[in-house]
N, C-alpha and C positions, 0 to 999 in steps of 0.2 A: 654602573650600567646594569640594566635589568638582565636577568639570567637567560631569558628566552628570546632575546632580540626583538621584543615588542615593547610598546608603551603601556601595556595593559596594567602592570603593577608599578607604575612610575613612582608613586610615593609610598607604596605598600611597606617596603623595608623600614622606612622611617616611622610610619604610623604604628607598626608592630613593636619596634624597638623603643621608641620614645614618643608615645601618642600625645603627650601634653606639650611637646615642643611647638612653639609658635611658627606656623608656616606662612601666614599671610596677615599683614596689617593693612587695614583699609578704613580710613577715617578713625573713628573711635573703637572700631571692632577689631578683635583679634581672633583668628581661626587657627586651631591647632591641627597638626597632622592627623590626629585621630578624627577630628570633626570633618576635615576635608575628605578623608578616605571613606568615612561612613556615608556621607551625603552623596558623594560621587558614585560609590559602590551601589547604593540603593537605586539611583537613577539609571545606572548601567544595567542593573537587573531588569528594570522596567523596559528599557530600550530593547534589550535582547529578547525578552518575552514577547514583545510586540513585533518581532521580526525586523528590527532596524539594522541588523548586521549587513554591511555592504551598502546601506542606504545613506543618502546625504541628510545630515542633521544641520539645518541652517541656524545661524545665531545672529540675532540683532540685539547686541548687548554692548553697553559701555564697559570700560575697565571696571571690573567688579568681581567679588568672590564667585558669583554665579557663572561668570565666563570661565574661570579656572575650573570650577566643578564640572561644567559642561564638557570642556575638553577632556578631562580625566574620565568622565563617564563614557564619552564616545570611544576613547581609546580602549577602554575595558570591554565595551560591548561589541567592538568590531565595526562600529558605525563610522561614517566619514564626516568628521567635523568640518563644517563649511561656514566659516565666519564671514559676515557681510559688514561693510563699513557702517557703523552706527550713525554716521552723519548723513547718510544717503537721503535724498529727497524722494518722494513717492515714485516718480518715473524711474529713478535709478534702482530703487528697491524692486520695482516690478520687473525691470530688465534682468536684474541679478537672479531673481526667483525663477524667471522663465529659463534662464541659462542653466541654473543649477538643478532644477526640478527636484527639490527636496521632498522627503516624506515627512519630515518633522521640522518645526520651527520653534526655537526657544527665543522668546522675545521679552524684552524689558517692558514693564507696564507703561513707561513714559513714551515708548514708540508706538503704542496702539493707535493714537490719532493719525499717525502717518500711514500705518498699515490699513486703516479704514479707507484710505484714498487709493488703494491698489485695486485693480480689477479682481473681483471676487473669484473669477475663473482660475486665476493664477494660484489661489490658495485652496482650490477644491481638492479634497482628499488629503490635505496637509494637516497633520496633528500639531496643534499649537499648544505650547507650554508657556504660560505667562508667569514671569518672576519679578521680584522687587529688587533684585541685585544681590541679596544677602544669602540666597540659598536656592535649592531646588526641591520639588516635591519628592517625598520618599514613599517607597512601596516595599513589600516583603517578597518580591520575586527573587528566586535563587540567583547566585552569582553566575555570570556567563563563563563559558570556557575561553581560554586564551585564544586570540585571533591568530591567523597566519601572519608571519613576519612580512610577507610580500603583499598582504592585503592593503588596499588604500586606507589611510588613516586621517588625512587632512587635505583640504583643498583651499588654497588661497587665491583670491582674485587679485591680479596685479592692478596697479593704480590706473592704468589705461590712459596715460596723459596724451598719447598720440594715436591710439586706436582703441577698439573695443577691448575691455578687460579680458585677460586670459586666465583660465582656471588652471593653476599649477597644482598638480597632484603629487603628494608624497605618501609613500607606503609607511607602514609601521616601522620597518627597518630604516628607511632613509630619514624619517622624522626623528627617530632616536639618534641616528648618526649626526643630525644637525645639532642636537642638544649636547652630545658628547664632544663634538668638535668645538662647539662654543665654549664648553667648560674648559677644554684644553687651552683654547685661545685666551681665556680670561684667567689663566693660572690655576686651573683645577678648583672649581667651585665646591665648597664643602659646608659642613654644618655650622661653622663659625662665621659664615658670610651673611651679610645683609645686603640685598640688592634693591636699590630704589628704581622703580619702573613707572614711567608716565606715558610711554609709547603705547599706541593702541594695540591691545592684545589680538585684534582682528587682523593685524599685519604681522609679518614674520619677525619684525624687530621686537615688538612687545611679547610675541610668542616665545622667542628664544630667551629673552631676558627673564621672563617669569618661570618658564618650565625648566630651564637649565638650573636655576636656583633650587627649585623644588626637587629635581632629580638628585641634586647634591646634598639635600637635607638642610638647606639654608632658609632664611626668612626673606620674603618679598614685601617691601613697603610699596604698596600699590596706590597710584594716583590716576584719576581719570582726566588725562590731558595735562598740559603744561601751563603753569602760571608762575612767573618768576618768584614772587614772594612766597607762594606756597611751596615751591620746589626747594627754595633755600631753607625754609622752615623745616622741611623734611630732612635736609642734610644735617641740620643742627639737632633735630629731635631723634631721628632713628639712627644717626651716626652710621650710615651705610659704609660697607667696605668696598662695594663695587657699584659703579654706574656704567650703563652702556646706553648712550643716547645720541641724538642727532647733533651734528656739528653746530648748527645754528643755535641750538639750545645751550650748548656748552659756551658758545661765544657770548650769549646773553648773560649767563651766570658769572663768567669771569670778567667781562667788561663792564658789569654793573659798577658804578662808582663806589658803592658800599662794600665791594668784594674784598675779603681778606683771606689769609691762609687758613683761618679757623673754619671756614666753610668746608674745606677739603681735607682737614687733618685726619679724619677717620678712614679715608679711602686708601685702599691698597692698590686699586686699579681704576683708571678712567678710560673707557673704551668708546669708540664710535665705529659705525659701519659705513659702508658706501664706497667712495672712490679714493679719497685722499684727505689728509688734514693740511690746510693751507699753512705754510711756514709761519706767516704772521700770527695766526691764531696759536700755533704751537709755542711761539715765543711769549705771547701774552699769558698763556696758561702756565708756563714754567715760571714766569716772573711772579705771578700772584699765588698760584696753588702749590708751587714748588714740587710739582710732579708732572709727568708728560701725559699727553693724550695718546693712548695706543690705538692703532687703527686696524680694523679687520676688513677684509675684502670678501664680498659675496653678494648674493642676490636671492630672490625668492626661490629660484630654481635650484640653488646650491649654496649653502652657508653653514659654517664658516669655511673659507678656503685658505686664507693666509692671515697672518698677524704680524704687526710691526710694533714692538713695545719700546724700542729705543728711539727717542725723537730725532727727526732729521729736519734741521732748520736751514740747511744749505740750499735745498731746492724742494719743490713740491713733487708729489707723486709716489712716494714710497709706500707700498702695501705689504712688504715683508716676505715672510717665508711660509710655505704650506704647513697646514695643521690638519689633524684628523684623518690622515690618509689621503688627502687631496693631492691630485697631480695637475700641474699646469704645463702647457706648452704654447708656443706661438706659431700660428699658421704662417709659413714662410712666404706665402703669396700675398697675404693681406695684412699681416701684422696683428691679426685678431688673437686674443687669448682664448684657448680651448681648455676646458677643465673636465676632469672626471674624478669620481671618488664615491664613497658610501653614502654621502649626503646629497647625491644628485637626485632630482625628481624622477618619478617614473614616466611622466609625460604631461601633456596638456589635456584637460578635460574635453572629451568629445571632439578632438581635433587631431586626427591622425596625420594629415598633411603637415601641420605646423610642428608636430612632434618629430616627424621624419626629417623635416628641414633643419630642426634645431639640434638633433642628436645624430652624430655620425660615429658608428662603431664605438658607442659608449662615451664619446666626447661631446660635451655641450658647447655650442657656439655662444659665447657670452655677448658678442657685439662690442666688446671693449678692446682697446689697443694697449699693448704692453709687452715688456720683455724683462728677462732677468739680467742682473749685472754679473760681473765675474765671480762674485761671492754667492751667487744663487739667490739674491734678494730681488724681489719683483718690483717693477715700477709701472705705474698706470700712466698712460699717455692720452687717454680720452676715449670717446665713443666713435666707433667705426662710422656710424651714420651721421655723426656731427662734424666730420672732416670738412674743412673749408678749402675748396679748390680755387685759388686765385690765379687766374690765367692757367699756368700748368703747375704752379707750386701748391703743395698740400700743407695745410696749417691745422694743427690740433688746437681746439679752443683752450684746452687745459694749459698749454705752455704760455699762451697769451694771458690767461687769467692769473697764472703764477707770477708773471712779471708785474701785472697790475697790482696784485696783492702785496708786493714788496713796498709799495708806497706807504709811508707812515700815516697818511691821512685816510687810507682806504680800509674799510671794514671787510667788504667782500665784493665779488664781481662775477659776472657771467658773460661769456662771449658766444655769439651765435653767427651763423652764416646768413648773409642777406644777398639776394640776387642783384647783379650789376650788369648793365648793358654792355659795358666795355670789357670788364674783367671776369665775367662769369659769376663769381661770388666774391664777397669781401667780408672780413670779420667786423662785427659790430659789437661794442662793449656796453654793458649795463653795469653801473658802478654805484655801490652804497658807501657813503663816507662814514667815518667814525663820528659820534656825536660831538657837535660843536666845531667840527673842522670844515674848512672851505677849500675847494680845489677846482680849477677850471679844466675844461677838456684840453685846451692847448698846453697847459702846464703838465698834465698827465701824459700827453703825447710826447712832449719833450723829455720827460722822465723815462718813458719806454724806449725812446730812440737810442739810449745808451745801453739797453738791455736785450733787445730783440732785433732781428733783421727788419729792414724797412718794409718788406713785403708782408710781414706779420703785423704791422701796426694797424690798429683798428681804423677803419675808414670813418667811423663816427663813434662818439662816446656819449651815452645818455646817463645822467645822474638820477638815481632813484632813491626813495626813502626805504624801500625794501624790495627783495626779489621774491617772486612766487615760488612756492614749494610744492612738491608732490606729497601724497599722503605718507610716503615713507621718509619725508624730511629732506630729500635732495632738491637742489634747485631745478625747477621746472623750466628747462631751457626753451622748450617748444611753446611755452606760454608767454615768452618775451617777444614783444612786437614793437617796432618803431612807431612813433607818432605819425599819423597820416597827414 
């Protein structure tokens, strides 16, 4: 952990002690700690000299060394790193820029045609820095002073699957706590670790995977997105010790007919974030990889909060025990999980009403349902807003999904509420089968009848080739719609 409670010197100790150590592998390029520190430090000096401290520095970048360097430079300069989804279309780019009101924009040259279709008024007064992904422009400005630990450091825009994206602001202190908590959850990331990262660095998942490794002095094998063959090649080439990726990606890697234990033999830890690991996937992973998927619970507003390293294949929903000084409790009136800890956001950008509604006496309302068991291990039960109220009975989609996923022909599933004239709401299931398997809706219903109460049985079951995902890799339940 940095000594002053900020991110300003995140890789400095490693750069000074071992400047030739490889920090980042990207394609055929290798970047040492010394190179990263020098380039990021020079850009930090330029930002500070131009008065960027406290200002938003927007980023339209793919996963690349330039993304890492921009983060490091913003942290050192006291600027607010504001990553934007590099896959945005021009209208989305324009909305994000209007929302963030940045003073600077670091943009990859491949995104310039998209930027040209944005209203020029949005970019008026914005200093643009065009990069090719391998580095940043260097200047001779003096190094900036260390920022205040409570100054804003990074702002993430949530995926906004059901509403306008929210700007989640983390301070230097809380962003550092996110990284130290992640390190603890992943078994204390250190210089001997190699972490393979394909998650977008513009989202919190790629952010913590990359920067936690650099904070610990390890090496990041960085990929711009997921492709099964490329990802497997990376596992065999870089021999990573850690991966932390989305459940659906792990499912593809382990359920690939070519998969064998050799793919996973270098890994000391396999981690995923989100809500839970389906028991069926855990069993598949143990059978092929001979190691479990550890699950961490958290969200953009606060991560990591809990970790569960020991596999639970008896039932779904285990999210483990708190880490990093996180505290969890259940609201007795609603069953909602409330959390607090050093990794908690400072608030939502330019939205005091939403911040006040989400934070009560330092406790964040997660919108998730859950409770601890007698051993203090936490279990996730679903989303508060996703509850299905069938007549007067409340159904959590997660418990129905868990039952569906127990069927040997099912790869994954999602359950949502649908309006019903007689019952108010009914659960409706969307199901993806394993490759080469067949299963009828009636047969699946008969299977479920022995496992869950009759009122929890899906009113309708739809077979799909795939389920829609959010930008953070979770199933986008609100994008699931029945055929009209």
